[in-house]
C-alpha atoms as an extended CHARMM CRD file, in Angstrom:
* protein
*
       161  EXT
         1         1  MET       CA             30.8270000000       -2.8340000000        9.8090000000  PROA      1               0.0000000000
         2         2  LYS       CA             27.9920000000       -5.1810000000        8.7790000000  PROA      2               0.0000000000
         3         3  TYR       CA             27.9520000000       -6.5200000000       12.3290000000  PROA      3               0.0000000000
         4         4  ILE       CA             27.4470000000       -3.0280000000       13.7800000000  PROA      4               0.0000000000
         5         5  ILE       CA             24.6880000000       -2.2170000000       11.2790000000  PROA      5               0.0000000000
         6         6  THR       CA             22.9510000000       -5.4920000000       12.1340000000  PROA      6               0.0000000000
         7         7  ILE       CA             23.0970000000       -4.6860000000       15.8550000000  PROA      7               0.0000000000
         8         8  VAL       CA             21.7720000000       -1.1560000000       15.3150000000  PROA      8               0.0000000000
         9         9  LEU       CA             18.9050000000       -2.3780000000       13.1110000000  PROA      9               0.0000000000
        10        10  THR       CA             18.0180000000       -5.0960000000       15.6090000000  PROA      10              0.0000000000
        11        11  ALA       CA             17.9850000000       -2.5720000000       18.4480000000  PROA      11              0.0000000000
        12        12  LEU       CA             15.7790000000       -0.1790000000       16.4660000000  PROA      12              0.0000000000
        13        13  LEU       CA             13.3120000000       -2.9000000000       15.5110000000  PROA      13              0.0000000000
        14        14  SER       CA             13.1700000000       -4.1920000000       19.0870000000  PROA      14              0.0000000000
        15        15  THR       CA             12.5140000000       -0.7060000000       20.4140000000  PROA      15              0.0000000000
        16        16  SER       CA              9.8020000000       -0.1510000000       17.8230000000  PROA      16              0.0000000000
        17        17  MET       CA              8.0670000000       -3.4320000000       18.6660000000  PROA      17              0.0000000000
        18        18  LEU       CA              8.2900000000       -2.7930000000       22.4110000000  PROA      18              0.0000000000
        19        19  SER       CA              6.8720000000        0.7070000000       22.0900000000  PROA      19              0.0000000000
        20        20  GLN       CA              4.0060000000       -0.5810000000       19.9430000000  PROA      20              0.0000000000
        21        21  ALA       CA              3.3320000000       -3.3520000000       22.4490000000  PROA      21              0.0000000000
        22        22  GLY       CA              3.4770000000       -0.7670000000       25.2340000000  PROA      22              0.0000000000
        23        23  VAL       CA              0.5390000000        1.1850000000       23.8220000000  PROA      23              0.0000000000
        24        24  CYS       CA             -2.0010000000       -1.6540000000       23.6970000000  PROA      24              0.0000000000
        25        25  GLY       CA              0.0660000000       -4.8410000000       23.9670000000  PROA      25              0.0000000000
        26        26  ASN       CA             -1.6950000000       -6.4740000000       26.9270000000  PROA      26              0.0000000000
        27        27  PHE       CA             -4.9930000000       -4.6240000000       26.6920000000  PROA      27              0.0000000000
        28        28  HSD       CA             -6.9430000000       -7.8740000000       26.2400000000  PROA      28              0.0000000000
        29        29  LYS       CA             -5.4030000000       -9.3760000000       29.3840000000  PROA      29              0.0000000000
        30        30  LYS       CA             -6.4410000000       -6.3900000000       31.5030000000  PROA      30              0.0000000000
        31        31  TYR       CA             -9.8160000000       -5.3900000000       30.1150000000  PROA      31              0.0000000000
        32        32  CYS       CA            -11.3860000000       -8.4020000000       28.3730000000  PROA      32              0.0000000000
        33        33  VAL       CA            -11.2520000000      -10.6800000000       31.4060000000  PROA      33              0.0000000000
        34        34  LEU       CA            -14.6560000000      -12.0070000000       32.3860000000  PROA      34              0.0000000000
        35        35  GLU       CA            -15.8390000000      -13.0210000000       35.7990000000  PROA      35              0.0000000000
        36        36  LYS       CA            -15.5310000000      -16.7710000000       36.0260000000  PROA      36              0.0000000000
        37        37  ALA       CA            -18.3860000000      -18.7240000000       37.5340000000  PROA      37              0.0000000000
        38        38  LYS       CA            -17.3480000000      -21.2000000000       40.1700000000  PROA      38              0.0000000000
        39        39  GLY       CA            -16.0470000000      -24.3730000000       38.5740000000  PROA      39              0.0000000000
        40        40  GLU       CA            -15.5360000000      -22.9180000000       35.0760000000  PROA      40              0.0000000000
        41        41  LYS       CA            -12.1770000000      -23.8900000000       33.6520000000  PROA      41              0.0000000000
        42        42  TRP       CA            -11.6320000000      -21.3350000000       30.8820000000  PROA      42              0.0000000000
        43        43  GLN       CA             -7.9680000000      -21.0230000000       29.9680000000  PROA      43              0.0000000000
        44        44  TYR       CA             -6.1990000000      -18.1580000000       28.2620000000  PROA      44              0.0000000000
        45        45  ASN       CA             -5.4380000000      -18.9010000000       24.6080000000  PROA      45              0.0000000000
        46        46  ALA       CA             -2.1100000000      -17.5490000000       23.3170000000  PROA      46              0.0000000000
        47        47  GLN       CA             -3.7400000000      -16.5680000000       20.0110000000  PROA      47              0.0000000000
        48        48  SER       CA             -5.3460000000      -13.5920000000       21.8120000000  PROA      48              0.0000000000
        49        49  LYS       CA             -4.1860000000      -10.1630000000       20.6230000000  PROA      49              0.0000000000
        50        50  SER       CA             -4.5080000000       -6.4380000000       21.2390000000  PROA      50              0.0000000000
        51        51  GLY       CA             -3.8090000000       -3.5330000000       18.9590000000  PROA      51              0.0000000000
        52        52  LEU       CA             -4.1780000000        0.1600000000       18.3380000000  PROA      52              0.0000000000
        53        53  PHE       CA             -7.0040000000        0.7670000000       15.8790000000  PROA      53              0.0000000000
        54        54  ASN       CA             -7.6540000000        3.9100000000       13.8660000000  PROA      54              0.0000000000
        55        55  GLN       CA            -11.1460000000        4.9450000000       12.8580000000  PROA      55              0.0000000000
        56        56  GLY       CA            -12.3190000000        3.0100000000        9.8250000000  PROA      56              0.0000000000
        57        57  MET       CA             -9.7410000000        0.2840000000       10.3780000000  PROA      57              0.0000000000
        58        58  VAL       CA            -10.3710000000       -3.3890000000        9.6250000000  PROA      58              0.0000000000
        59        59  SER       CA             -7.9870000000       -6.0210000000       10.9560000000  PROA      59              0.0000000000
        60        60  LYS       CA             -8.0410000000       -9.7930000000       10.5670000000  PROA      60              0.0000000000
        61        61  LEU       CA             -6.6150000000      -12.4600000000       12.8340000000  PROA      61              0.0000000000
        62        62  ARG       CA             -6.2310000000      -16.0870000000       11.8100000000  PROA      62              0.0000000000
        63        63  CYS       CA             -6.5470000000      -18.6540000000       14.5900000000  PROA      63              0.0000000000
        64        64  VAL       CA             -6.8250000000      -22.4180000000       14.9170000000  PROA      64              0.0000000000
        65        65  ILE       CA             -9.5980000000      -24.0610000000       16.9050000000  PROA      65              0.0000000000
        66        66  TYR       CA             -9.4660000000      -27.6870000000       17.9120000000  PROA      66              0.0000000000
        67        67  LYS       CA            -12.0240000000      -30.4940000000       17.9830000000  PROA      67              0.0000000000
        68        68  ASN       CA            -13.8110000000      -31.2090000000       21.2800000000  PROA      68              0.0000000000
        69        69  MET       CA            -12.9940000000      -27.7980000000       22.7400000000  PROA      69              0.0000000000
        70        70  ASP       CA            -15.2850000000      -24.9970000000       23.8680000000  PROA      70              0.0000000000
        71        71  TYR       CA            -14.2140000000      -21.4750000000       22.9510000000  PROA      71              0.0000000000
        72        72  ARG       CA            -15.1240000000      -18.0430000000       24.2280000000  PROA      72              0.0000000000
        73        73  ILE       CA            -14.1490000000      -15.0130000000       22.1520000000  PROA      73              0.0000000000
        74        74  SER       CA            -14.4110000000      -11.5860000000       23.7730000000  PROA      74              0.0000000000
        75        75  VAL       CA            -13.7920000000       -8.2520000000       22.0950000000  PROA      75              0.0000000000
        76        76  CYS       CA            -13.2160000000       -5.2270000000       24.2800000000  PROA      76              0.0000000000
        77        77  CYS       CA            -12.1710000000       -1.6700000000       23.5720000000  PROA      77              0.0000000000
        78        78  GLU       CA            -11.4180000000        1.6090000000       25.2350000000  PROA      78              0.0000000000
        79        79  THR       CA            -14.4790000000        3.4910000000       26.4160000000  PROA      79              0.0000000000
        80        80  VAL       CA            -14.1180000000        6.1640000000       23.7190000000  PROA      80              0.0000000000
        81        81  LEU       CA            -15.2620000000        3.5120000000       21.2230000000  PROA      81              0.0000000000
        82        82  GLY       CA            -18.2610000000        2.4790000000       23.3220000000  PROA      82              0.0000000000
        83        83  ASP       CA            -19.9360000000       -0.5640000000       21.7770000000  PROA      83              0.0000000000
        84        84  LYS       CA            -19.1870000000        0.4640000000       18.2170000000  PROA      84              0.0000000000
        85        85  VAL       CA            -16.5750000000       -2.2250000000       17.5120000000  PROA      85              0.0000000000
        86        86  SER       CA            -17.9460000000       -5.0600000000       15.4280000000  PROA      86              0.0000000000
        87        87  TYR       CA            -16.4960000000       -8.4260000000       14.5580000000  PROA      87              0.0000000000
        88        88  LYS       CA            -17.2140000000      -11.3560000000       12.3080000000  PROA      88              0.0000000000
        89        89  ILE       CA            -15.8980000000      -14.9030000000       12.3740000000  PROA      89              0.0000000000
        90        90  PHE       CA            -15.2720000000      -16.7980000000        9.1360000000  PROA      90              0.0000000000
        91        91  ASP       CA            -14.1700000000      -20.3140000000        8.2600000000  PROA      91              0.0000000000
        92        92  SER       CA            -10.8340000000      -19.6380000000        6.5280000000  PROA      92              0.0000000000
        93        93  ARG       CA            -11.1950000000      -22.5220000000        4.0600000000  PROA      93              0.0000000000
        94        94  THR       CA            -14.7370000000      -21.8570000000        2.8270000000  PROA      94              0.0000000000
        95        95  ASN       CA            -14.9610000000      -18.1530000000        3.7430000000  PROA      95              0.0000000000
        96        96  GLU       CA            -18.3930000000      -18.9240000000        5.2450000000  PROA      96              0.0000000000
        97        97  MET       CA            -19.4380000000      -16.3820000000        7.8800000000  PROA      97              0.0000000000
        98        98  LEU       CA            -20.0270000000      -18.2650000000       11.1260000000  PROA      98              0.0000000000
        99        99  PHE       CA            -20.8470000000      -15.3390000000       13.4110000000  PROA      99              0.0000000000
       100       100  ASP       CA            -21.5520000000      -11.6170000000       13.1220000000  PROA      100             0.0000000000
       101       101  ASN       CA            -21.9740000000       -9.7030000000       16.3600000000  PROA      101             0.0000000000
       102       102  ALA       CA            -24.0100000000       -7.0210000000       14.5400000000  PROA      102             0.0000000000
       103       103  ALA       CA            -26.6980000000       -9.6720000000       13.9890000000  PROA      103             0.0000000000
       104       104  ALA       CA            -26.4850000000      -10.6630000000       17.6750000000  PROA      104             0.0000000000
       105       105  GLU       CA            -27.2900000000       -7.2900000000       19.2900000000  PROA      105             0.0000000000
       106       106  ASN       CA            -23.6060000000       -6.2600000000       19.1820000000  PROA      106             0.0000000000
       107       107  THR       CA            -22.6710000000       -8.7410000000       21.8750000000  PROA      107             0.0000000000
       108       108  GLN       CA            -18.9740000000       -8.5930000000       22.6670000000  PROA      108             0.0000000000
       109       109  ILE       CA            -18.8340000000      -12.2360000000       23.8070000000  PROA      109             0.0000000000
       110       110  PHE       CA            -19.3320000000      -15.3540000000       21.6920000000  PROA      110             0.0000000000
       111       111  GLU       CA            -19.1480000000      -18.9100000000       23.0400000000  PROA      111             0.0000000000
       112       112  PHE       CA            -19.1770000000      -21.9890000000       20.8560000000  PROA      112             0.0000000000
       113       113  GLN       CA            -18.2090000000      -25.6520000000       20.7200000000  PROA      113             0.0000000000
       114       114  SER       CA            -15.8810000000      -26.9410000000       18.0310000000  PROA      114             0.0000000000
       115       115  VAL       CA            -16.7850000000      -30.2540000000       16.4200000000  PROA      115             0.0000000000
       116       116  SER       CA            -13.7290000000      -30.2530000000       14.1520000000  PROA      116             0.0000000000
       117       117  THR       CA            -10.2530000000      -28.7710000000       14.0150000000  PROA      117             0.0000000000
       118       118  ARG       CA            -10.0980000000      -25.8580000000       11.5980000000  PROA      118             0.0000000000
       119       119  GLN       CA             -8.8050000000      -22.3670000000       10.9920000000  PROA      119             0.0000000000
       120       120  LEU       CA            -10.9250000000      -19.3120000000       11.5940000000  PROA      120             0.0000000000
       121       121  VAL       CA            -10.4920000000      -15.7120000000       10.5380000000  PROA      121             0.0000000000
       122       122  ILE       CA            -11.7090000000      -13.1210000000       13.0120000000  PROA      122             0.0000000000
       123       123  GLU       CA            -12.3280000000       -9.7380000000       11.4190000000  PROA      123             0.0000000000
       124       124  VAL       CA            -12.5250000000       -6.7410000000       13.7690000000  PROA      124             0.0000000000
       125       125  VAL       CA            -13.8840000000       -3.4160000000       12.4890000000  PROA      125             0.0000000000
       126       126  VAL       CA            -13.7310000000        0.0240000000       14.0880000000  PROA      126             0.0000000000
       127       127  PRO       CA            -16.0840000000        2.1180000000       11.9610000000  PROA      127             0.0000000000
       128       128  GLN       CA            -15.2870000000        5.6180000000       10.7710000000  PROA      128             0.0000000000
       129       129  GLY       CA            -16.3710000000        8.1960000000       13.3480000000  PROA      129             0.0000000000
       130       130  ALA       CA            -16.5220000000        5.5980000000       16.1250000000  PROA      130             0.0000000000
       131       131  THR       CA            -14.5370000000        7.5270000000       18.7270000000  PROA      131             0.0000000000
       132       132  GLU       CA            -16.0570000000       10.2150000000       20.8910000000  PROA      132             0.0000000000
       133       133  LYS       CA            -14.2970000000       13.5230000000       21.3990000000  PROA      133             0.0000000000
       134       134  ASP       CA            -12.1440000000       13.5780000000       24.5310000000  PROA      134             0.0000000000
       135       135  LYS       CA             -9.8330000000       16.5310000000       25.0380000000  PROA      135             0.0000000000
       136       136  HSD       CA             -7.3400000000       14.3840000000       26.9790000000  PROA      136             0.0000000000
       137       137  LYS       CA             -6.9130000000       11.7240000000       24.3110000000  PROA      137             0.0000000000
       138       138  SER       CA             -6.3830000000       11.5050000000       20.5870000000  PROA      138             0.0000000000
       139       139  SER       CA             -9.7360000000       10.7500000000       18.9810000000  PROA      139             0.0000000000
       140       140  ASP       CA             -8.2160000000        9.0100000000       15.9820000000  PROA      140             0.0000000000
       141       141  ALA       CA             -7.2320000000        5.7390000000       17.6460000000  PROA      141             0.0000000000
       142       142  ALA       CA             -8.0630000000        3.4610000000       20.5610000000  PROA      142             0.0000000000
       143       143  CYS       CA             -6.9700000000        0.0970000000       21.9460000000  PROA      143             0.0000000000
       144       144  VAL       CA             -8.9800000000       -2.9900000000       21.0160000000  PROA      144             0.0000000000
       145       145  GLY       CA             -8.4690000000       -6.3950000000       22.5880000000  PROA      145             0.0000000000
       146       146  LEU       CA             -9.4550000000       -9.8270000000       21.3190000000  PROA      146             0.0000000000
       147       147  LEU       CA             -9.4280000000      -12.4230000000       24.0920000000  PROA      147             0.0000000000
       148       148  ILE       CA             -9.7030000000      -16.0740000000       23.1070000000  PROA      148             0.0000000000
       149       149  GLU       CA            -10.3070000000      -18.6080000000       25.8680000000  PROA      149             0.0000000000
       150       150  HSD       CA            -10.7910000000      -22.3590000000       25.6490000000  PROA      150             0.0000000000
       151       151  LYS       CA            -11.6740000000      -25.3950000000       27.7270000000  PROA      151             0.0000000000
       152       152  ILE       CA            -12.2300000000      -29.0790000000       27.1050000000  PROA      152             0.0000000000
       153       153  THR       CA            -15.8310000000      -29.7980000000       26.1350000000  PROA      153             0.0000000000
       154       154  ASP       CA            -17.7700000000      -31.4380000000       28.9500000000  PROA      154             0.0000000000
       155       155  LYS       CA            -18.6420000000      -35.0650000000       28.3260000000  PROA      155             0.0000000000
       156       156  GLN       CA            -22.3500000000      -35.5340000000       27.6700000000  PROA      156             0.0000000000
       157       157  GLY       CA            -24.5740000000      -38.5660000000       27.9160000000  PROA      157             0.0000000000
       158       158  PHE       CA            -23.5640000000      -42.0130000000       29.1370000000  PROA      158             0.0000000000
       159       159  SER       CA            -19.9880000000      -43.2210000000       29.0570000000  PROA      159             0.0000000000
       160       160  GLN       CA            -19.0200000000      -45.3220000000       26.0520000000  PROA      160             0.0000000000
       161       161  TYR       CA            -17.8420000000      -48.8840000000       26.8240000000  PROA      161             0.0000000000
């Protein structure tokens, strides 16, 4: 009997997770992709995520960045949100704010170079009243994607001997 209950619960949880992933699961892979300039070697980072956000929702994602790597963080959302999604990046140890897109003309892309390995917290905010009315879609929620890409930092200066 316990075996059957375990199987049923597992099936229900799997179905729930798949349906949730089906709504916005790969949104960042489809809509946050940037045109790559010739020779750029940006690679997809598995810490990237997508989710369904309600108005007024704040969500945080913890990620690890590594020394001697360049990173590009892109936030994208469904058109009903326009450019109203904001995000901030914090050092998780010191809680120091490292970037706020509201202070950078609401840019949805942030590139930086990491000089040390550390954990970051990326806070994404969909403000209350952010969605526009659309009779074909619920105005309470929309998909938001957070795409993290990385590449090895280019060597600069003369070679060390």
